[in-house]
VOPAGU-2260 file (C-alpha; in pm, 1 decimal, decimal comma):
REM VOPAGU-2260
SITE   aa  ch    i         X         Y         Z
SITE  MET   A    0       0,0       0,0       0,0
SITE  TYR   A    1     130,9     343,1     -89,8
SITE  ASN   A    2     142,7     598,2     191,3
SITE  CYS   A    3     326,5     881,8      17,9
SITE  VAL   A    4     241,6    1094,9    -286,5
SITE  VAL   A    5     526,1    1173,4    -525,0
SITE  ILE   A    6     438,6    1320,8    -865,3
SITE  ASN   A    7     768,5    1387,1   -1038,1
SITE  PRO   A    8    1091,9    1182,2   -1051,3
SITE  ASN   A    9    1283,4    1501,0    -963,5
SITE  ASP   A   10    1090,7    1554,6    -637,9
SITE  THR   A   11    1307,7    1570,5    -327,1
SITE  ALA   A   12    1006,8    1569,3     -91,4
SITE  GLY   A   13     687,0    1366,4     -83,6
SITE  THR   A   14     358,2    1410,0     101,6
SITE  LEU   A   15     246,1    1142,8     345,6
SITE  THR   A   16    -110,4    1012,1     319,8
SITE  THR   A   17     -98,7     849,1     664,8
SITE  ASP   A   18      74,7     912,0     994,8
SITE  VAL   A   19     405,9     722,8    1009,5
SITE  LEU   A   20     619,4     629,0    1305,8
SITE  LYS   A   21     996,3     617,5    1314,6
SITE  GLY   A   22    1096,3     286,3    1157,2
SITE  ASP   A   23     782,9     250,2     941,8
SITE  THR   A   24     821,4     181,2     572,2
SITE  VAL   A   25     713,9     462,2     340,2
SITE  ASN   A   26     600,3     334,3      -1,7
SITE  TYR   A   27     546,2     539,9    -314,9
SITE  ASN   A   28     529,0     501,1    -690,9
SITE  ILE   A   29     674,4     715,3    -966,8
SITE  ASN   A   30     592,4     639,9   -1331,0
SITE  GLY   A   31     505,0     277,0   -1253,0
SITE  ASN   A   32     816,0     210,4   -1041,1
SITE  ASP   A   33     775,9     128,7    -671,7
SITE  TYR   A   34    1008,7     281,3    -412,4
SITE  CYS   A   35    1035,6     261,5     -36,7
SITE  LEU   A   36    1232,3     418,7     244,8
SITE  ILE   A   37    1229,4     399,2     623,1
SITE  ALA   A   38    1085,6     688,4     823,6
SITE  GLU   A   39    1353,6     840,0    1046,3
SITE  ASP   A   40    1099,6    1047,0    1245,6
SITE  ASN   A   41     739,3    1025,6    1360,4
SITE  ILE   A   42     561,4    1226,2    1089,4
SITE  LYS   A   43     196,6    1331,4    1072,6
SITE  ILE   A   44     -33,7    1279,1     775,8
SITE  PHE   A   45       0,2    1537,3     493,9
SITE  HIS   A   46     345,5    1649,4     611,2
SITE  LYS   A   47     653,8    1639,1     390,2
SITE  ILE   A   48     917,8    1367,1     401,6
SITE  ALA   A   49    1263,0    1389,2     244,2
SITE  LEU   A   50    1306,8    1139,3     -39,0
SITE  LYS   A   51    1672,8    1205,8    -112,7
SITE  ASP   A   52    1977,9    1349,4      59,3
SITE  ILE   A   53    1924,6    1723,4      84,8
SITE  LYS   A   54    2201,7    1967,7     170,3
SITE  LYS   A   55    2156,8    2304,1     337,6
SITE  GLY   A   56    2058,0    2555,2      68,7
SITE  ASP   A   57    1936,7    2292,8    -181,6
SITE  ILE   A   58    1614,2    2362,9    -369,0
SITE  ILE   A   59    1320,6    2157,5    -237,4
SITE  ILE   A   60    1107,1    2012,5    -515,8
SITE  LYS   A   61     754,5    1880,2    -452,9
SITE  TYR   A   62     498,0    1790,9    -721,9
SITE  GLY   A   63     762,1    1892,0    -976,4
SITE  CYS   A   64     772,4    2250,5    -846,9
SITE  LYS   A   65    1035,9    2437,9    -650,5
SITE  ILE   A   66     879,2    2513,6    -311,9
SITE  GLY   A   67    1175,0    2660,3    -124,6
SITE  TYR   A   68    1527,6    2605,3       0,0
SITE  ALA   A   69    1652,2    2370,1     271,9
SITE  ARG   A   70    1738,2    2554,6     593,2
SITE  GLN   A   71    1940,4    2251,6     702,0
SITE  GLY   A   72    2056,1    1920,2     561,4
SITE  LYS   A   73    1815,7    1625,4     562,3
SITE  LYS   A   74    1857,3    1257,4     489,1
SITE  PRO   A   75    1589,1    1038,6     331,4
SITE  GLY   A   76    1303,5     954,6     568,4
SITE  VAL   A   77    1333,5    1268,4     778,8
SITE  SER   A   78    1043,7    1505,8     837,5
SITE  GLY   A   79    1055,8    1832,1     652,4
SITE  PRO   A   80    1250,7    1944,0     459,6
C-alpha cells in the first residue's frame, strides 16, 4: 500500500497520506516504479518527508515545483525538509 504521494521523478520531498512512526516503511510510486524508504521520524499525515539526501541551501522540489530552499541538511526519511 502506498502511503506517500510523489508526482515527479525530480521531487526531493513527498507528502504522506498516513501518519508514520519512526521505523515505518514509506512506499510510493513514480511512473510505474515502486520505491520505499524507512521513516527516520514520527511524521503526521500530509506532512513532507525527504526522499533524497538534501544539503543546506538545496532547492526543495515537490509535485515537480520548486517550493523553497533547505534551511538545514536532511537525509531520506526525515520530516521536513
